[in-house]
C-alpha positions in Angstrom: 2.6 -35.1 44.4 5.5 -35.0 46.8 4.9 -34.2 50.4 5.9 -30.7 51.5 6.1 -31.3 55.2 7.5 -33.9 57.4 6.1 -34.9 60.8 8.7 -36.4 63.1 7.3 -37.9 66.2 10.8 -38.1 67.7 11.5 -34.4 67.4 11.6 -32.2 70.5 9.5 -29.1 71.1 12.1 -26.8 69.5 12.1 -28.8 66.3 15.4 -30.5 67.0 15.8 -34.3 66.9 16.0 -36.1 70.3 19.5 -37.6 71.0 18.2 -41.1 70.2 16.8 -40.0 66.8 19.9 -37.9 66.0 22.0 -41.0 66.5 19.9 -42.9 64.0 20.5 -40.2 61.4 24.3 -40.2 61.6 26.3 -41.3 58.6 27.6 -44.4 60.4 24.1 -45.5 61.3 22.8 -45.0 57.8 25.8 -46.9 56.4 25.2 -49.8 58.8 21.6 -50.0 57.9 22.4 -50.0 54.2 25.0 -52.7 54.5 22.9 -54.9 56.7 20.1 -54.9 54.2 22.5 -56.3 51.6 22.1 -59.7 53.3 18.3 -59.5 53.4 16.9 -59.9 49.9 13.3 -60.0 51.0 13.7 -56.5 52.4 14.8 -55.1 49.0 12.4 -53.5 46.6 13.7 -54.9 43.3 10.6 -53.8 41.4 11.2 -50.1 42.3 14.9 -50.5 41.4 13.9 -51.8 38.0 11.6 -48.8 37.6 14.6 -46.5 38.3 16.8 -48.3 35.8 14.1 -47.9 33.1 13.6 -44.2 33.8 17.3 -43.5 33.9 17.0 -44.0 30.1 13.6 -42.4 29.4 13.3 -39.7 32.1 16.1 -39.5 34.7 14.5 -36.4 36.2 11.8 -38.6 37.6 14.4 -40.7 39.4 15.8 -37.7 41.2 12.3 -36.5 42.2 12.1 -39.7 44.2 15.3 -38.7 46.0 13.5 -35.6 47.1 10.7 -37.7 48.4 13.2 -39.8 50.4 14.7 -36.7 51.9 11.3 -35.5 53.1 10.2 -38.9 54.5 13.5 -40.5 55.7 15.7 -37.4 56.2 18.4 -38.6 53.8 19.2 -38.1 50.1 21.1 -41.3 49.6 19.4 -44.6 48.9 18.6 -46.8 52.0 17.8 -49.8 49.8 20.7 -51.7 48.1 18.4 -53.3 45.5 19.6 -51.0 42.8 23.3 -51.9 43.6 22.4 -55.6 43.5 20.7 -55.4 40.1 23.5 -53.2 38.8 26.0 -55.9 39.9 24.0 -58.6 38.1 24.0 -56.4 35.0 27.7 -55.9 35.3 28.4 -59.6 35.6 26.2 -60.7 32.7 27.5 -58.0 30.4 31.1 -58.7 31.2 30.6 -62.4 30.5 29.1 -61.3 27.2 32.2 -59.1 26.6 34.5 -62.1 27.3 32.5 -64.3 24.9 32.7 -61.7 22.1 36.4 -61.3 22.6 36.9 -65.0 22.6 38.3 -65.2 26.1 38.6 -68.4 28.1 36.9 -69.2 31.4 39.7 -68.0 33.6 40.3 -64.9 31.4 36.7 -64.0 31.7 36.8 -64.4 35.5 39.8 -62.0 35.6 38.0 -59.6 33.4 34.9 -59.7 35.6 37.0 -59.0 38.7 38.7 -56.1 37.0 35.5 -54.6 35.7 33.7 -55.0 39.1 36.4 -53.9 41.5 38.3 -51.4 39.3 36.0 -50.0 36.6 32.8 -49.8 38.7 33.7 -49.8 42.5 37.3 -48.3 42.4 36.6 -45.6 39.8 33.2 -45.0 41.4 34.7 -44.4 44.9 37.2 -42.0 43.4 34.6 -40.1 41.4 32.1 -40.0 44.2 34.7 -38.8 46.7 35.9 -36.1 44.3 32.4 -34.9 43.5 31.5 -35.0 47.2 34.5 -32.7 48.0 34.0 -30.3 45.1 30.2 -29.9 45.7 30.6 -29.3 49.4 33.6 -27.0 49.0 32.5 -24.9 46.0 28.8 -25.5 45.1 27.0 -25.1 48.5 25.2 -21.8 48.8 26.6 -19.5 51.5 23.2 -19.1 53.1 22.8 -22.8 53.5 26.1 -23.8 55.1 24.1 -26.1 57.5 23.5 -28.4 54.5 26.0 -30.7 52.9 26.1 -33.3 50.1 26.0 -36.8 51.6 28.9 -39.0 50.3 26.3 -41.8 49.9 24.3 -39.6 47.6 27.4 -38.8 45.5 28.0 -42.5 45.1 24.3 -43.0 44.2 24.7 -40.3 41.5 27.7 -42.2 40.1 25.7 -45.5 40.0 22.8 -43.8 38.3 25.1 -42.3 35.6 27.2 -45.5 35.3 24.2 -47.8 34.5 23.3 -46.2 31.1 27.0 -46.1 30.3 27.3 -49.8 31.2 24.3 -50.8 29.0 25.6 -48.8 26.0 29.2 -49.9 26.1 29.0 -53.4 27.6 25.7 -54.5 26.0 24.5 -52.6 23.0 28.1 -52.3 21.7 28.6 -56.1 21.9 26.4 -56.7 18.8 28.7 -54.5 16.6 32.2 -55.2 17.9 33.3 -58.1 15.7 31.4 -57.2 12.6 31.6 -53.4 12.5 33.5 -51.6 15.2 37.0 -53.3 15.3 37.3 -53.3 11.5 39.7 -51.1 9.8 37.0 -49.1 8.0 35.9 -45.6 8.7 32.5 -46.9 9.6 34.0 -49.0 12.4 35.6 -46.3 14.5 32.7 -43.9 13.6 30.1 -46.3 15.1 32.3 -47.2 18.0 33.4 -43.7 18.9 29.8 -42.5 18.5 28.6 -45.0 21.1 31.4 -43.8 23.4 30.2 -40.2 22.9 26.6 -41.1 23.7 27.6 -43.2 26.8 29.9 -40.7 28.3 27.6 -37.8 27.4 24.8 -39.6 29.2 27.0 -40.1 32.2 27.8 -36.3 32.4 24.1 -35.4 31.9 22.8 -37.8 34.6 25.5 -36.6 37.0 24.5 -33.0 36.3 20.8 -33.8 37.1 21.8 -35.5 40.3 23.6 -32.4 41.7 21.2 -29.9 40.2 18.4 -31.7 42.1 19.9 -30.6 45.4 18.2 -27.2 46.3 21.2 -26.0 48.4 23.7 -26.2 45.6 24.5 -23.4 43.1 26.2 -23.1 39.7 25.7 -26.8 39.0 25.6 -26.0 35.3 29.5 -26.1 35.4 29.1 -29.9 35.6 28.0 -29.8 31.9 31.2 -28.1 30.8 33.0 -31.4 30.1 30.6 -31.8 27.2 32.8 -29.3 25.2 35.9 -31.4 25.9 34.1 -34.6 25.0 32.8 -33.4 21.7 36.3 -31.9 20.8 37.9 -35.3 21.7 35.3 -37.1 19.6 36.0 -35.0 16.5 39.7 -35.3 17.0 39.3 -39.1 17.2 37.4 -39.2 13.9 40.0 -37.1 12.2 42.9 -39.2 13.5 41.2 -42.6 13.1 41.4 -43.5 16.7 39.2 -46.4 17.6 38.3 -46.3 21.3 36.6 -49.7 21.4 39.6 -51.4 19.8 41.8 -49.7 22.4 39.5 -50.9 25.2 39.5 -54.5 23.8 43.3 -54.5 23.6 43.5 -53.2 27.1 41.2 -55.8 28.5 43.1 -58.6 26.7 46.3 -57.3 28.1 44.9 -57.2 31.7 43.7 -60.8 31.7 47.0 -62.4 30.4 
């Protein structure tokens, strides 16, 4: 059961936070606390982060219920523990090295690929998507009667990380076992299997993103975040009809980037 009330010893008689406690709840203070904990591994809860990674596959709704609990106990939606980000980075490094091995890349080519995947595919694209979703949700999805509430940018980035993890496992881990023997072949089975994995991965990204924003009680019309499913399915069917192989295109792009 989640708590329904929050007792804040630092609040004033009128229910408002004292100036000192208010300063502790600013975005800058939260960001500083989060970044500081990146260098203190003993303060990170890796067991709980692993629990979240497991349930992002089996029951992502339970992960976002924990975000509710954090809001009620710590007055913030975004994670205050970087353990999930650290484990995701490890997953990213290991899977990218596996990708380089499968594509028969050399040591330095694999390092270039790793830098590209970490700083462009994950961080760069993540910052762009998080900022875009943060702007859209605050601009168009916040209920009029709750204008005092807003979506934290850190929460928007957490939603991206939550959605990115299943996509990473599907495309950078599960897919590795089929690339050389099935997917990049010229057969119909090849691009059917590869494109189906892309459909599942991106579809999961859209769904987990939708769950993240629909979990916020002060947002409305979050169902529109599921609309890209229609475009995704249409593109999937067109790719099968035209014989496009998304995985082969990705492999060719990666090989071109590391030259």
